[in-house]
C-alpha positions in Angstrom: 41.7 -57.8 -87.0 41.7 -60.9 -84.8 45.0 -62.8 -84.5 44.6 -66.6 -85.0 47.1 -69.1 -83.8 46.6 -72.6 -85.1 47.3 -75.8 -83.3 46.9 -79.2 -84.8 47.1 -82.5 -83.0 47.6 -85.7 -85.0 48.1 -88.7 -82.7 51.1 -87.7 -80.6 52.4 -85.0 -82.9 51.6 -81.3 -82.3 52.3 -78.8 -85.1 51.9 -75.2 -84.1 51.4 -72.6 -86.8 51.8 -75.4 -89.4 48.5 -74.9 -91.2 48.8 -73.3 -94.7 45.1 -73.8 -95.3 42.3 -75.0 -93.2 38.7 -75.7 -94.2 36.0 -77.1 -91.9 32.4 -77.7 -92.9 29.7 -78.5 -90.3 25.9 -78.6 -90.2 23.1 -79.7 -87.9 21.9 -81.8 -90.8 22.6 -85.5 -90.5 26.0 -85.6 -92.2 29.6 -85.7 -91.0 31.7 -82.6 -90.1 34.6 -82.4 -92.6 38.1 -81.0 -92.0 40.5 -80.3 -94.9 44.0 -79.3 -94.0 47.2 -78.3 -95.9 50.2 -78.4 -93.5 53.8 -77.4 -93.8 55.8 -80.5 -92.7 59.6 -79.9 -93.2 60.7 -83.0 -91.2 57.9 -85.4 -92.3 56.9 -85.8 -88.6 53.2 -85.0 -89.4 53.2 -87.2 -92.5 54.5 -90.2 -90.6 51.9 -89.7 -87.8 49.0 -89.0 -90.1 47.9 -92.5 -90.8 44.3 -93.3 -91.8 42.0 -93.4 -88.7 44.5 -91.4 -86.5 42.9 -88.8 -84.3 42.8 -85.3 -85.8 41.9 -82.2 -83.7 42.1 -78.6 -84.6 41.6 -75.5 -82.4 42.1 -71.8 -82.8 43.0 -69.0 -80.4 41.5 -65.6 -80.8 43.4 -62.6 -79.5 45.6 -64.9 -77.4 42.8 -65.1 -74.8 40.1 -67.5 -76.1 40.7 -71.0 -77.5 37.9 -72.9 -79.3 38.0 -76.4 -80.7 36.9 -76.4 -84.3 37.2 -80.1 -85.2 37.5 -83.5 -83.5 37.6 -86.6 -85.6 39.8 -89.0 -87.5 41.9 -88.9 -90.6 40.3 -90.3 -93.8 42.9 -89.6 -96.4 46.6 -88.4 -96.5 48.4 -87.0 -99.5 51.7 -85.2 -100.2 51.2 -83.0 -103.2 54.6 -81.3 -103.0 57.8 -81.2 -101.0 57.4 -80.5 -97.3 53.6 -80.3 -97.6 50.9 -82.8 -96.4 47.2 -82.6 -97.1 44.7 -84.3 -94.8 41.0 -84.9 -95.0 39.2 -85.9 -91.8 35.7 -86.7 -90.8 34.1 -86.7 -87.4 32.5 -89.7 -85.7 29.3 -89.3 -87.6 30.9 -91.7 -90.2 30.5 -94.5 -87.6 26.8 -93.7 -87.3 26.5 -94.1 -91.0 28.7 -97.2 -91.6 28.7 -99.5 -88.5 25.8 -101.9 -88.6 24.2 -103.2 -85.4 21.8 -106.1 -84.8 19.7 -105.8 -81.6 16.3 -104.9 -80.4 15.6 -102.2 -77.8 12.3 -102.3 -76.0 10.1 -99.8 -74.0 12.6 -96.9 -73.7 12.7 -93.3 -74.5 14.6 -92.1 -77.7 17.3 -90.6 -75.4 17.8 -93.9 -73.6 17.9 -95.8 -76.9 20.5 -93.4 -78.4 22.6 -93.5 -75.3 22.7 -97.3 -75.6 23.5 -97.2 -79.4 26.0 -94.3 -79.5 27.5 -94.6 -76.0 27.5 -98.3 -75.2 27.6 -99.9 -78.6 29.8 -97.4 -80.5 31.7 -96.1 -77.5 31.3 -92.4 -78.4 30.7 -89.3 -76.1 26.9 -88.7 -75.6 26.8 -85.6 -73.5 24.6 -83.7 -76.0 21.6 -86.1 -76.0 18.5 -84.4 -74.7 15.9 -86.2 -72.6 12.6 -86.9 -74.3 9.7 -88.1 -72.1 7.7 -90.3 -74.6 8.4 -94.0 -74.8 9.0 -96.1 -77.9 7.8 -99.7 -77.6 10.3 -101.3 -79.9 13.3 -100.5 -82.0 14.2 -103.6 -84.1 17.6 -103.4 -85.6 19.0 -106.0 -88.1 22.3 -104.8 -89.6 21.0 -101.3 -89.2 23.1 -98.1 -88.8 22.5 -95.7 -85.9 21.4 -93.1 -88.5 18.8 -95.5 -89.9 17.7 -96.0 -86.3 17.5 -92.2 -85.7 15.3 -91.9 -88.8 13.1 -94.8 -87.6 12.7 -93.1 -84.2 11.9 -89.7 -85.8 9.3 -91.3 -88.1 7.6 -93.4 -85.5 7.5 -90.5 -82.9 7.0 -87.6 -85.4 10.2 -85.9 -84.2 12.7 -83.7 -86.1 15.5 -83.3 -83.7 18.9 -82.1 -84.8 21.5 -84.8 -84.9 25.3 -84.1 -85.2 28.7 -84.2 -83.5 29.9 -80.9 -82.1 33.4 -79.5 -82.5 34.5 -81.4 -79.4 33.4 -84.7 -80.7 30.3 -85.0 -78.5 27.1 -86.5 -80.0 24.2 -84.1 -80.0 20.5 -85.0 -80.4 18.1 -82.3 -79.3 15.1 -80.2 -80.3 15.9 -76.8 -81.7 16.0 -74.1 -79.1 14.7 -70.9 -80.7 14.2 -69.2 -77.4 17.8 -69.1 -76.2 19.5 -65.8 -75.7 21.4 -64.6 -78.8 25.1 -65.6 -78.6 26.2 -62.8 -80.9 24.9 -59.7 -82.6 26.1 -58.9 -86.1 25.7 -55.8 -88.2 26.1 -55.8 -92.0 29.0 -53.6 -93.1 30.6 -53.8 -89.7 31.2 -57.5 -88.7 29.0 -59.3 -91.3 29.0 -59.3 -95.1 27.2 -60.9 -98.0 23.9 -61.2 -96.1 21.5 -63.0 -98.3 18.0 -63.7 -96.8 17.0 -65.7 -99.8 20.0 -68.0 -99.5 19.9 -67.9 -95.7 23.6 -67.1 -95.4 26.1 -64.4 -94.4 29.9 -64.1 -93.8 31.8 -63.1 -90.8 35.3 -63.2 -89.4 37.1 -64.1 -86.1 33.9 -65.0 -84.2 33.9 -68.4 -82.3 30.4 -69.4 -83.5 28.9 -72.8 -82.7 26.2 -74.8 -84.4 22.6 -74.5 -83.0 23.2 -71.0 -81.5 20.8 -68.1 -82.0 22.3 -64.8 -83.3 20.9 -61.5 -84.3 21.8 -59.5 -87.4 21.1 -55.9 -88.4 20.9 -55.7 -92.2 21.9 -52.7 -94.4 18.3 -51.3 -94.0 18.6 -51.4 -90.2 16.2 -54.3 -90.0 16.8 -56.7 -87.1 16.8 -60.5 -87.8 17.0 -63.3 -85.3 18.7 -66.4 -86.8 19.3 -70.0 -85.8 22.7 -71.2 -86.9 22.3 -74.4 -89.0 25.7 -74.6 -90.8 29.3 -73.3 -90.6 32.0 -73.2 -93.2 35.3 -72.1 -91.8 38.2 -71.2 -94.1 41.7 -70.0 -93.1 44.1 -69.7 -96.1 47.0 -68.3 -94.0 46.2 -64.7 -94.8 43.0 -64.5 -92.8 39.9 -66.5 -91.8 36.3 -66.2 -92.8 33.1 -68.1 -91.7 30.2 -68.7 -94.0 27.1 -69.0 -91.8 23.9 -70.6 -92.9 20.8 -70.1 -90.8 17.1 -70.6 -90.3 15.1 -67.4 -89.7 13.5 -67.3 -86.3 11.9 -63.9 -86.8 12.7 -60.5 -88.4 
């Protein structure tokens, strides 16, 4: 079984192995990544640092050799349900795309150029995941419009259906789905995957550093091979072990 070492960074406070329960939900759909944490806090240092809008990051280490960021965002709510315990709920920067309203007009630019202006220049967020797109849009008129409303406008005007989300490192991603990429992992039901449900488009695994928008393969209980595009991840660690519920789109198989 994989050994997981937790590290949480809240503002300037680092709490190692302090997580009693961790839950992170992410999807390529246009909605925020959510992090729910229950932390042991014997000296109140985390509670004092965990003010609303403080930075919240969470990473895990697998087999003491590989570290992957799971969440980068800001604290939304803080509660102390019992002595020496603090519970945090955080959202990634997608909230800004949903709530901050902009008034400006962008002219004669590609969707990528417009989004780099809106997300990078106007909101000041990392934009390394924006994919170039050659077609030009003549006008994007924004009057107290959110970036998500602008994305929907662009998609409708240009007949696009790109994925739009922030990754676990807090970088904004806007790109077409890459179904032809090499599979990142191969799973086998009964070995390193369980609860495979083709009707519900989901399966469960443990201890694998999956990312959104990867392609994976899975061999089911009847030895059929499926190629799957990862559309959602639900990571849960309750202190006794971790599991990842994976949702997917079938590429073939």
